[in-house]
C-alpha positions in Angstrom: -16.8 10.2 -4.1 -13.1 10.7 -4.0 -11.8 13.2 -1.4 -8.8 15.3 -2.2 -7.2 17.8 0.2 -5.2 20.6 -1.5 -2.5 22.2 0.6 -1.0 25.5 -0.6 1.3 26.4 2.3 2.4 29.8 1.0 -0.9 31.6 1.1 -4.5 31.2 2.3 -5.7 33.3 -0.6 -4.0 31.0 -3.0 -5.7 28.1 -1.2 -9.2 29.6 -1.7 -8.3 30.5 -5.3 -7.1 27.0 -6.1 -10.2 25.5 -4.4 -12.4 27.6 -6.6 -10.6 26.6 -9.8 -10.5 22.9 -8.8 -14.3 22.9 -8.4 -14.6 24.6 -11.8 -12.3 21.9 -13.3 -14.4 19.1 -11.8 -17.6 20.6 -13.3 -15.9 21.0 -16.7 -14.7 17.4 -16.7 -18.0 16.2 -15.2 -16.2 14.3 -12.5 -17.3 13.7 -8.9 -14.6 14.8 -6.5 -14.7 16.4 -3.1 -12.2 19.3 -2.6 -11.0 20.4 0.8 -8.1 22.6 1.7 -5.5 23.0 4.5 -4.3 26.4 5.7 -1.0 28.2 5.7 -1.2 28.5 9.5 -1.8 24.8 9.9 1.3 24.1 7.7 3.4 26.6 9.7 2.3 24.9 13.0 3.2 21.3 12.0 6.2 22.0 9.8 8.2 23.4 12.7 7.9 20.1 14.6 10.2 17.2 13.6 7.9 14.8 11.8 4.9 17.1 12.3 4.1 17.4 8.6 4.1 13.7 8.0 1.9 13.2 11.1 -0.6 15.8 9.9 -0.8 14.3 6.4 -1.3 10.8 7.9 -4.2 12.3 10.0 -5.8 13.9 6.9 -5.5 10.6 5.0 -7.8 8.9 7.5 -10.6 10.8 5.8 -9.0 11.9 2.5 -7.9 9.8 -0.4 -5.1 12.1 -1.5 -3.2 15.2 -0.3 -1.9 17.5 -3.1 0.7 20.1 -2.2 0.9 23.1 -4.5 4.0 25.4 -4.6 4.9 28.4 -6.7 7.6 27.6 -9.2 9.7 30.6 -10.0 12.5 29.3 -12.1 15.2 26.6 -12.0 17.7 28.9 -10.3 15.3 29.7 -7.5 14.3 26.1 -7.1 17.9 25.0 -6.8 18.5 27.5 -4.1 15.4 26.4 -2.2 16.6 22.8 -2.3 19.8 23.9 -0.5 17.7 25.2 2.4 17.0 22.4 4.9 13.7 24.0 6.1 12.4 25.1 2.8 8.8 24.1 1.8 10.1 22.1 -1.1 12.4 20.0 1.1 9.9 19.4 3.8 7.1 18.5 1.4 9.3 16.3 -0.8 10.2 14.3 2.3 6.6 13.6 3.0 5.8 12.7 -0.6 8.7 10.3 -0.6 7.4 8.6 2.5 3.7 8.4 1.4 4.0 8.3 -2.5 0.7 6.6 -3.1 -1.3 9.1 -1.1 0.5 12.5 -1.6 1.6 14.6 -4.5 3.6 17.8 -5.1 2.6 20.0 -8.1 4.0 23.4 -9.1 2.2 26.5 -10.0 4.4 27.9 -12.7 4.7 31.7 -13.0 2.8 32.4 -9.8 -0.9 31.8 -9.2 -1.8 34.9 -11.3 -0.8 32.9 -14.4 -3.7 30.5 -13.7 -6.1 33.5 -13.7 -4.6 34.9 -16.9 -5.8 31.9 -18.9 -9.0 33.8 -19.2 -8.5 37.6 -19.6 -12.2 38.0 -20.5 -13.1 36.5 -17.2 -10.9 39.0 -15.5 -12.7 41.8 -17.3 -16.0 40.4 -16.0 -14.7 40.7 -12.4 -13.7 44.3 -12.7 -16.7 45.3 -14.8 -19.0 44.0 -12.0 -21.7 43.2 -14.6 -23.5 40.2 -15.8 -20.5 38.1 -17.0 -22.6 36.5 -19.8 -23.3 40.0 -21.3 -19.6 40.9 -21.3 -18.6 37.5 -22.8 -20.9 38.2 -25.7 -19.8 41.9 -26.1 -17.6 42.2 -29.2 -15.9 45.3 -27.8 -14.9 43.5 -24.6 -13.9 40.4 -26.5 -11.6 42.4 -28.7 -10.1 44.2 -25.7 -9.4 41.0 -23.8 -7.9 39.3 -26.8 -5.4 42.2 -27.0 -3.9 41.1 -23.7 -4.5 37.3 -24.0 -1.0 36.2 -25.0 -2.0 32.6 -25.6 0.1 30.3 -23.4 1.0 32.2 -20.2 4.7 31.2 -20.5 4.9 34.1 -22.9 4.9 36.2 -19.7 8.6 36.2 -19.1 9.9 36.4 -15.5 13.1 38.3 -15.9 15.7 38.2 -13.1 15.3 41.8 -12.3 12.7 44.4 -13.2 10.9 42.3 -15.8 7.3 41.3 -16.0 5.9 38.4 -14.1 2.4 37.1 -14.0 1.3 39.2 -11.1 2.8 42.4 -12.5 1.1 41.6 -15.9 -2.3 41.1 -14.2 -1.9 44.3 -12.2 -1.2 46.3 -15.4 -4.0 44.6 -17.2 -6.4 45.4 -14.4 -5.5 49.0 -14.6 -6.3 49.0 -18.4 -9.7 47.4 -17.6 -10.4 50.1 -15.0 -9.4 52.9 -17.4 -11.7 51.4 -20.1 -14.6 51.3 -17.7 -14.1 54.8 -16.5 -11.6 56.9 -18.5 -12.1 59.9 -16.2 -10.7 58.2 -13.1 -7.6 59.7 -11.5 -4.5 57.6 -11.1 -4.9 57.4 -7.4 -8.4 56.0 -7.8 -7.1 53.4 -10.2 -4.4 52.5 -7.7 -7.0 51.7 -5.1 -8.9 49.4 -7.4 -6.2 47.6 -9.3 -5.6 43.9 -8.9 -4.0 42.8 -5.6 -3.1 39.4 -4.3 -5.8 39.4 -1.7 -8.6 39.4 -4.3 -7.3 36.4 -6.3 -10.0 34.1 -5.0 -12.8 36.6 -6.0 -11.3 37.0 -9.5 -11.2 33.2 -9.8 -15.0 33.0 -9.5 -15.2 34.7 -12.9 -12.6 32.5 -14.7 -14.0 30.2 -17.3 -12.4 26.7 -17.3 -12.6 24.8 -20.6 -10.2 23.0 -23.0 -9.0 26.3 -24.4 -8.2 28.0 -21.1 -6.6 24.9 -19.6 -4.2 24.6 -22.5 -2.9 28.1 -21.9 -1.0 27.1 -18.8 0.8 23.7 -18.6 0.9 23.5 -14.8 -2.9 24.3 -14.6 -3.6 21.6 -17.2 -1.4 19.1 -15.3 -3.4 20.0 -12.1 -6.7 19.4 -14.0 -5.5 16.2 -15.5 -4.4 15.0 -12.0 -7.9 15.7 -10.6 -9.5 13.9 -13.4 -7.2 10.9 -13.0 -7.9 10.8 -9.3 -11.6 10.7 -9.8 -11.4 8.0 -12.5 -9.0 5.6 -10.8 -10.5 4.8 -7.4 -8.7 1.4 -7.0 -5.2 3.0 -7.2 -6.0 5.5 -4.4 -8.1 3.4 -2.1 -5.6 0.6 -1.5 -3.3 0.5 1.5 -5.6 2.8 3.6 -3.9 4.2 6.8 -4.9 2.2 9.9 
């Protein structure tokens, strides 16, 4: 079985969320692949040492077949600025990937991780309803409600330069609508306490349904899924030139 380590250095919650989605992807594609993760704190520790990140990756590759780095992609302008910063994640990771191209990969999460959750608005409803998700998925009322907020491809959620909606803001607002639907009598302060927050992304991910339709709603999620499938199906490419 191929072993893949996923490293999301910006957030441990993102790491757990991606791990959950990766396992759902492997089940959907019916592929055998072992998913492990590396933490934000581990990245921070090794990245501050000259050559530390490369050494850490080399150590992981003694047991893993591939290390995939995942970074948020928040627009061309922001990416250009990051590349100008010597110690930015993108520069440090790109250096490692250039040194070990056969065993490492850098992929981007376009529109923030929340966009990967928004591929299945009905699944998000299942999380907040705290009910049997199969019941909600067959409820015409909930299906119609979710479809109202399911924009299709998540790139329709526009990240404006200032004050506009991004994926996280869209999901927060959507969660409030779900909570209001469940209990119309709740006061705003109670809704505030229960709305979506970044630290529950991994729990929401448990209710997301991964299939062809949902994968096609986000290009970066589909690319990630295609990558995992390719890794599982091309063992020769990834097992050659093993680190000593």
